[in-house]
C-alpha positions in Angstrom: 52.2 8.5 -48.5 52.0 12.3 -47.8 48.8 14.1 -48.4 50.0 17.6 -49.3 47.4 18.8 -51.7 44.6 20.8 -50.1 41.9 19.8 -52.5 41.0 17.5 -55.3 38.3 17.5 -58.0 36.0 14.6 -57.2 33.7 13.4 -60.1 30.1 12.4 -59.1 31.3 11.5 -55.5 33.4 8.6 -56.8 36.3 7.8 -54.5 39.0 7.6 -57.3 41.3 10.6 -57.5 40.5 12.4 -60.7 42.6 15.6 -60.5 44.7 17.4 -58.0 44.0 21.1 -57.3 47.1 23.1 -56.5 46.5 25.7 -53.8 49.1 28.1 -52.5 52.0 26.4 -54.3 51.4 23.0 -52.6 51.3 19.9 -54.9 50.4 16.3 -54.4 52.7 13.4 -55.3 52.3 11.8 -58.7 53.0 8.2 -59.7 56.3 6.8 -58.5 59.1 6.9 -61.0 60.9 3.7 -62.0 64.7 3.6 -62.5 64.5 4.0 -66.2 62.4 7.2 -66.0 59.1 5.4 -66.7 56.3 5.3 -64.1 55.0 2.3 -62.3 51.3 1.6 -62.0 49.9 1.6 -58.5 46.6 1.9 -56.7 45.1 5.4 -56.8 45.7 7.3 -53.6 43.5 10.1 -52.4 46.1 12.7 -51.5 43.7 15.0 -49.7 44.9 15.9 -46.2 44.0 14.2 -43.0 42.1 16.4 -40.5 42.0 16.1 -36.7 39.8 18.3 -34.5 40.5 18.4 -30.8 37.5 19.9 -29.0 37.9 20.8 -25.3 35.0 21.4 -22.9 34.4 24.6 -20.9 38.0 25.7 -21.6 38.6 29.3 -20.6 41.4 31.3 -22.1 43.6 31.8 -19.1 44.3 28.0 -19.0 46.1 28.1 -22.4 49.2 29.8 -21.2 49.9 26.8 -18.8 49.9 24.1 -21.5 53.3 23.4 -23.2 52.0 21.4 -26.2 49.1 23.8 -26.8 51.6 26.7 -26.7 53.8 24.9 -29.2 50.8 24.7 -31.5 50.3 28.4 -31.1 53.9 29.1 -32.0 54.2 26.7 -34.9 50.8 27.3 -36.5 48.0 29.7 -37.0 46.4 31.2 -33.9 43.2 33.3 -33.9 42.9 35.8 -31.2 39.3 36.7 -32.2 37.9 33.2 -32.1 34.4 32.8 -30.6 31.4 30.4 -30.2 28.0 31.3 -31.4 26.4 30.1 -28.1 28.4 29.6 -24.9 26.4 26.6 -23.9 27.6 23.0 -24.5 24.9 21.4 -26.7 23.9 24.4 -28.8 27.5 25.2 -29.4 28.4 21.6 -30.4 25.4 21.3 -32.7 26.4 24.6 -34.4 30.0 23.4 -34.9 28.8 20.1 -36.5 26.4 21.8 -38.9 27.9 25.2 -39.5 24.6 26.7 -38.5 23.4 29.1 -35.8 21.1 27.7 -33.0 18.0 29.3 -34.5 18.7 27.1 -37.6 19.7 23.9 -35.9 16.8 24.1 -33.4 19.1 23.0 -30.6 18.6 25.9 -28.2 19.3 24.4 -24.8 21.0 21.3 -23.3 17.9 19.4 -22.5 14.8 18.2 -24.3 12.5 20.5 -22.3 9.1 18.9 -22.9 7.3 17.0 -25.6 8.5 19.1 -28.5 12.3 19.0 -27.9 14.1 22.3 -28.0 17.5 21.1 -26.8 19.9 18.2 -26.5 20.2 15.3 -28.9 16.4 14.9 -29.2 16.3 18.4 -30.8 19.3 17.7 -32.9 17.5 14.6 -34.3 14.1 16.3 -34.6 15.5 19.1 -36.8 17.2 16.8 -39.2 20.7 17.9 -38.1 22.5 14.5 -38.4 22.5 14.7 -42.2 23.8 18.3 -42.1 27.0 17.4 -40.2 30.2 18.1 -42.1 31.2 14.5 -41.4 28.4 13.3 -43.7 29.9 15.3 -46.6 33.4 14.2 -45.9 32.4 10.6 -45.6 30.5 10.7 -48.9 33.6 12.1 -50.6 35.8 9.3 -49.4 37.1 10.3 -46.0 37.1 7.8 -43.1 35.4 9.6 -40.3 35.9 9.0 -36.6 34.4 10.4 -33.4 35.8 9.8 -30.0 34.6 11.4 -26.7 31.8 13.7 -25.6 29.0 14.2 -28.2 25.7 16.0 -27.3 23.7 16.2 -24.1 21.0 13.6 -23.7 22.8 11.2 -26.1 23.0 8.4 -23.6 21.9 4.9 -22.7 18.2 4.1 -22.8 16.3 2.0 -20.3 13.6 -0.2 -21.9 11.8 -2.8 -20.0 14.5 -2.8 -17.3 17.3 -3.3 -19.9 20.1 -0.8 -20.6 20.3 -0.2 -24.3 22.9 1.8 -26.3 21.9 5.1 -27.9 21.2 5.1 -31.6 23.8 5.2 -34.3 24.7 8.7 -35.6 25.0 9.2 -39.3 28.2 10.4 -40.9 30.7 8.5 -38.7 32.6 5.3 -39.7 34.1 4.9 -36.2 31.8 5.9 -33.4 33.2 5.9 -29.9 31.2 8.4 -27.9 31.9 8.5 -24.2 28.6 8.9 -22.4 27.6 11.2 -19.5 29.5 9.3 -16.8 32.6 10.9 -18.4 31.8 14.1 -16.5 33.0 12.5 -13.3 36.4 11.3 -14.7 36.0 7.7 -13.8 33.3 5.0 -14.2 31.6 5.5 -17.5 30.4 3.8 -20.7 31.4 4.4 -24.3 30.0 3.2 -27.6 31.5 1.3 -30.5 30.2 -0.1 -33.7 30.0 -3.9 -33.9 30.8 -5.8 -37.1 27.2 -5.5 -38.1 27.3 -1.7 -37.8 25.1 -1.5 -34.7 26.0 0.6 -31.7 27.3 -1.4 -28.7 28.3 -0.5 -25.2 31.7 -0.8 -23.5 32.2 -0.4 -19.8 35.1 1.5 -18.3 34.8 0.6 -14.6 36.1 2.8 -11.9 39.2 1.4 -10.1 38.8 0.8 -6.4 39.8 3.5 -3.9 42.9 1.5 -2.8 44.2 1.2 -6.4 47.4 3.0 -7.2 47.4 6.5 -8.8 48.8 4.9 -11.9 46.0 2.4 -12.1 43.4 5.0 -11.6 44.9 7.3 -14.2 44.8 4.6 -16.8 41.0 4.7 -16.4 40.7 8.5 -16.3 38.3 9.8 -19.1 40.9 12.1 -20.8 43.5 9.3 -20.8 41.0 6.8 -22.2 40.0 9.3 -24.9 43.7 9.7 -25.8 44.2 6.0 -26.0 41.2 5.5 -28.3 42.4 8.4 -30.5 45.9 7.1 -30.8 44.5 3.6 -31.8 42.4 5.2 -34.5 45.3 7.1 -35.9 47.5 4.1 -35.8 44.9 2.0 -37.6 44.4 4.5 -40.4 48.0 5.9 -40.8 48.7 3.9 -44.0 45.2 4.1 -45.6 44.9 5.1 -49.2 42.0 7.4 -48.3 42.3 10.3 -45.8 40.6 10.5 -42.5 38.8 13.0 -40.3 38.9 12.5 -36.5 37.1 14.5 -33.9 38.5 14.1 -30.4 36.1 15.7 -27.8 37.3 15.7 -24.2 35.2 16.1 -21.1 37.9 18.2 -19.5 37.8 20.9 -18.3 34.1 20.6 -17.4 33.2 20.2 -13.7 32.2 16.8 -12.4 28.6 16.0 -11.7 29.2 13.4 -9.0 32.4 12.7 -7.0 34.1 9.6 -8.4 36.1 9.3 -5.2 35.7 10.8 -1.7 37.4 14.2 -1.6 37.4 14.6 -5.3 37.7 18.3 -6.4 34.9 19.9 -8.4 37.3 19.9 -11.4 39.0 16.5 -11.1 42.4 16.2 -12.7 44.4 13.0 -13.2 46.0 11.9 -10.0 49.5 12.5 -11.4 48.8 16.2 -11.7 47.4 16.8 -8.2 49.1 18.3 -5.3 50.1 16.2 -2.4 47.7 16.3 0.5 48.1 19.4 2.6 50.0 21.3 -0.1 47.6 23.9 -1.6 50.2 25.3 -3.9 51.6 22.1 -5.2 50.7 19.9 -8.2 51.4 20.1 -11.9 50.4 23.4 -13.5 52.3 22.9 -16.7 54.3 26.0 -17.7 53.5 27.8 -14.4 54.0 27.1 -10.7 50.6 26.4 -9.2 51.5 28.8 -6.4 51.9 31.6 -8.9 48.4 31.4 -10.2 46.1 34.2 -8.8 42.7 35.6 -9.3 44.3 38.5 -11.3 44.5 36.0 -14.1 40.7 36.1 -14.4 40.0 39.3 -16.2 37.0 41.0 -14.6 37.0 38.9 -11.5 34.7 40.4 -8.8 34.1 43.5 -11.0 31.2 45.4 -9.4 28.0 44.9 -11.3 26.2 48.1 -10.3 27.1 49.7 -13.7 26.2 46.7 -15.8 22.4 46.7 -15.7 20.8 46.8 -19.2 19.2 49.8 -20.7 15.8 50.3 -22.4 15.7 52.3 -25.6 12.5 54.2 -26.0 11.0 56.1 -28.9 12.9 59.2 -29.9 16.2 57.7 -28.7 15.4 58.1 -25.0 17.1 55.7 -22.7 15.9 54.5 -19.3 17.4 51.9 -16.9 16.1 48.3 -17.2 16.0 45.8 -14.4 19.3 44.1 -13.6 19.4 40.4 -14.4 22.6 39.7 -12.5 20.9 39.3 -9.2 22.5 36.1 -8.0 23.8 36.0 -4.4 27.6 35.9 -4.5 28.5 32.4 -3.2 31.9 32.1 -4.8 34.6 33.1 -2.3 38.1 34.2 -3.3 39.4 31.0 -1.7 37.1 28.7 -3.6 37.5 30.6 -6.9 41.3 30.3 -6.6 41.0 26.6 -5.7 38.8 25.9 -8.7 41.1 27.8 -11.0 44.2 25.8 -9.9 42.3 22.6 -10.1 41.3 23.5 -13.7 44.9 24.2 -14.7 45.9 20.8 -13.3 43.0 19.2 -15.1 44.0 20.5 -18.6 47.5 19.1 -18.3 46.2 15.7 -19.3 44.6 17.3 -22.3 47.9 18.8 -23.2 49.5 15.3 -23.1 46.7 14.1 -25.4 47.5 16.9 -27.8 51.2 15.9 -27.7 50.4 12.2 -28.4 48.1 13.1 -31.3 50.7 15.3 -32.9 53.4 12.6 -32.6 51.1 10.2 -34.4 49.7 12.2 -37.3 52.8 13.4 -39.1 53.2 16.6 -41.3 50.4 15.8 -43.8 47.6 16.3 -41.2 45.8 19.5 -40.1 45.2 19.6 -36.3 42.7 22.1 -35.0 42.5 22.9 -31.3 39.5 24.7 -29.8 36.6 24.5 -27.2 32.9 24.4 -27.2 32.8 27.5 -24.9 34.5 29.2 -22.0 33.2 29.8 -18.4 33.0 32.5 -15.9 34.4 31.9 -12.4 33.6 35.0 -10.5 33.9 37.5 -13.3 31.2 40.2 -13.2 30.4 38.8 -9.7 28.8 35.8 -11.4 29.2 32.4 -9.7 30.8 29.7 -11.9 28.9 29.0 -15.1 28.6 30.0 -18.8 26.0 31.2 -21.2 26.8 35.0 -21.2 27.9 36.9 -24.2 31.0 38.2 -22.3 34.6 37.4 -23.2 35.1 34.9 -20.4 32.3 32.7 -21.9 32.4 33.2 -25.7 36.1 33.6 -26.5 37.8 30.2 -27.2 41.3 29.2 -28.4 41.7 28.3 -32.0 45.1 27.0 -33.1 45.8 25.1 -36.3 48.9 23.3 -37.5 49.3 21.4 -40.7 50.7 21.4 -44.3 51.2 24.9 -45.7 50.0 26.7 -42.5 51.9 29.9 -42.0 52.9 30.4 -38.4 51.6 33.5 -36.6 48.7 35.3 -35.1 45.5 36.1 -37.0 43.2 39.1 -36.5 40.1 37.8 -38.5 36.9 37.3 -36.5 36.0 33.6 -36.4 33.0 31.8 -35.1 32.8 28.0 -34.5 30.1 27.9 -37.3 33.0 28.6 -39.6 34.8 25.3 -38.9 32.4 23.1 -40.9 33.0 24.9 -44.2 36.7 25.1 -43.4 36.9 21.4 -43.1 35.0 21.0 -46.4 37.3 23.4 -48.3 40.4 21.6 -47.0 38.8 18.4 -48.3 38.3 19.9 -51.7 34.5 20.1 -51.3 32.1 22.9 -52.0 30.0 23.7 -48.9 26.2 23.4 -49.2 24.2 26.5 -49.1 22.7 25.8 -45.7 26.0 26.5 -44.0 25.9 29.9 -42.2 29.6 30.0 -41.5 32.4 30.9 -43.9 35.6 28.9 -44.5 38.8 30.3 -43.0 41.0 28.0 -45.0 42.6 30.9 -47.0 43.9 32.5 -43.8 45.8 29.3 -42.9 48.2 30.1 -45.8 47.9 33.8 -45.8 47.6 35.4 -42.3 46.2 38.7 -43.7 43.6 37.0 -46.0 40.2 38.7 -46.0 38.0 37.4 -43.2 35.2 38.1 -40.8 34.9 41.5 -39.1 31.9 40.6 -36.9 30.8 37.6 -34.9 27.3 37.0 -33.6 26.0 35.2 -30.5 22.6 34.0 -29.6 21.4 32.2 -26.4 18.0 30.9 -25.2 17.1 31.0 -21.6 15.3 27.8 -20.5 14.4 26.4 -17.2 15.0 22.6 -17.0 12.0 20.5 -16.2 12.0 18.3 -13.1 13.9 15.1 -13.7 15.9 16.5 -16.7 19.6 16.1 -16.5 21.5 19.3 -17.3 25.1 19.2 -16.2 25.5 22.9 -16.6 22.8 23.7 -14.1 23.5 20.9 -11.6 26.9 22.4 -10.7 25.4 25.3 -8.6 26.5 28.0 -11.0 24.8 31.0 -12.5 24.1 29.6 -16.0 20.4 29.4 -15.4 19.9 33.2 -14.7 21.3 34.3 -18.1 18.4 35.7 -20.2 17.9 35.1 -23.9 19.8 37.4 -26.1 21.3 38.1 -29.5 24.7 40.0 -29.6 27.2 41.3 -32.2 30.9 41.9 -31.6 33.4 43.8 -33.6 36.9 45.2 -32.8 35.2 48.3 -31.4 32.9 46.7 -28.9 30.1 44.3 -27.9 26.4 45.1 -28.3 23.8 42.8 -26.6 20.1 42.8 -27.0 18.7 40.9 -24.0 15.1 39.7 -23.9 14.1 40.1 -20.2 10.7 38.4 -20.8 11.2 34.7 -19.9 8.2 33.4 -22.0 8.7 31.8 -25.3 6.5 34.3 -27.2 6.9 37.6 -25.3 9.7 40.1 -25.7 11.1 42.7 -23.4 14.3 44.1 -25.1 17.0 45.9 -23.2 20.6 46.7 -24.3 24.1 46.4 -23.0 27.1 48.0 -24.8 30.7 47.6 -23.9 33.7 49.3 -25.6 37.0 47.4 -26.0 39.3 50.3 -25.2 39.1 48.8 -21.7 40.3 45.2 -20.8 36.9 43.6 -20.3 33.1 44.4 -20.2 33.6 46.9 -17.4 30.6 49.2 -17.8 27.5 49.3 -19.9 27.8 52.5 -22.0 24.7 52.1 -24.1 22.9 55.2 -22.7 25.7 57.6 -23.8 27.0 55.8 -26.9 24.0 54.2 -28.6 23.6 56.8 -31.3 27.2 56.6 -32.5 27.5 55.2 -36.0 29.5 52.1 -35.1 26.9 51.2 -32.5 24.1 51.8 -34.9 25.9 49.4 -37.3 26.0 46.7 -34.7 22.3 47.3 -33.9 21.3 46.9 -37.5 23.3 43.7 -37.8 21.7 42.3 -34.7 18.2 43.0 -36.1 19.1 41.3 -39.4 20.8 38.3 -37.6 17.6 37.6 -35.7 16.2 34.6 -37.6 18.5 35.1 -40.6 18.8 32.7 -43.4 22.3 31.2 -44.1 23.3 33.6 -47.0 22.3 36.6 -44.9 24.1 35.2 -41.8 27.3 34.8 -43.9 27.1 38.3 -45.3 26.6 39.9 -41.9 30.0 38.7 -40.7 31.8 40.6 -43.4 
């Protein structure tokens, strides 16, 4: 039964279909006609669309051009060239996507708990009442079957109590809960959760095959392939349901490993079928490109000198003076290692591309499929070692491609943040978003590429040093994530303005500014000193000051 209507009127949350809402000329099927022209009675069917979200991890934009199925999505659906994340750090970004709120509203500011009063990770997500704010809760209450498969939030993991290993707690809003826990970073040898018949969370082991196992045997246990198998099983189980489903598929690729699953494993471990033969540095499967053709020229801003990027103080009367540079990391990433990591990442995402292809074959034409990432990464851009967390294009820009019923193919120019996805899913499901969402639905632009949309996006990031013993995968990989100061930033078509806080304490502030125009290919030079008085820059500055601690209605208005 096709689900072609984009919305329905639901009375008092009852699951019966009361009325179909016709949007953009799309209609839902009515009762089946009998041969004599009469209609036959049948069970009510909820004709709202199925929705699938594929969320990649640490996916940088240069990888997209190598993926055949992802490129097919771009050609056949809506693709947003101005798609960004509100914080280019895993846990704050994922919490923002799930709730449609900025980090200052979710309270999830970092990856880890960071002390007794949690400021990051799943403990902060729980402490700030975010589970009930997830869009999945609203969809589930309206009759959707909701499923989650893959990577959830940092610090959501097994618990050790009295020498026993216990599963993490159940998360509200999900009918099918198959979270792959932190061992998934390494590609092999991890645990996942599932719900028992009594609704409690249980653990499933995915053991690592031995070193002498064949490549085929090892690839069957590879985290991305396991994620794909679980996703296809969910889709097959719910294909003929009378009610629609929402499924989030969250891969661990293309995040770096934390520990080597096998000796000689690269930092970004791909499936074995995609790797080059030993001794062939230019071999392997790089999708639509030859691995040997990939070069550091693909990484915009790679090794760009940082002498002209130091922030600027703005004093009274509009006077500007230089501020201390925060990009002070010793450059450890060599051209050889950066190119090796880049090629390994391209090989790593080919298994994700196969996952996308499998999902699209399963879902049929009545399903929206969204493809995006929690953030990007830098890999030598701006002379920063590998990492994330900056407000720069390499870290905050992410792909967003959407296919589904009624979606008009082509590019989109609207500015989109990942906090806009929660209200988008709700609108597609025929629901009105609650007032605490800070994002705005982009559903109208799926049908109409030139629909009115955002003109600004905002970024906020909190510097935090992990405490001893805390597990932060984004700081254990030897990158430059931990040197990025706290900031709030605003971006428009004209440029990027960033207000950094160079004071590392929780209460103190030491504001300094960076401004980059986009009549050049990347954030090449801080021009705040000469351009800060221009009207478009003053507009960005006012918006940053209003975004600082904004309430949802103000946040929404500022993006327009």
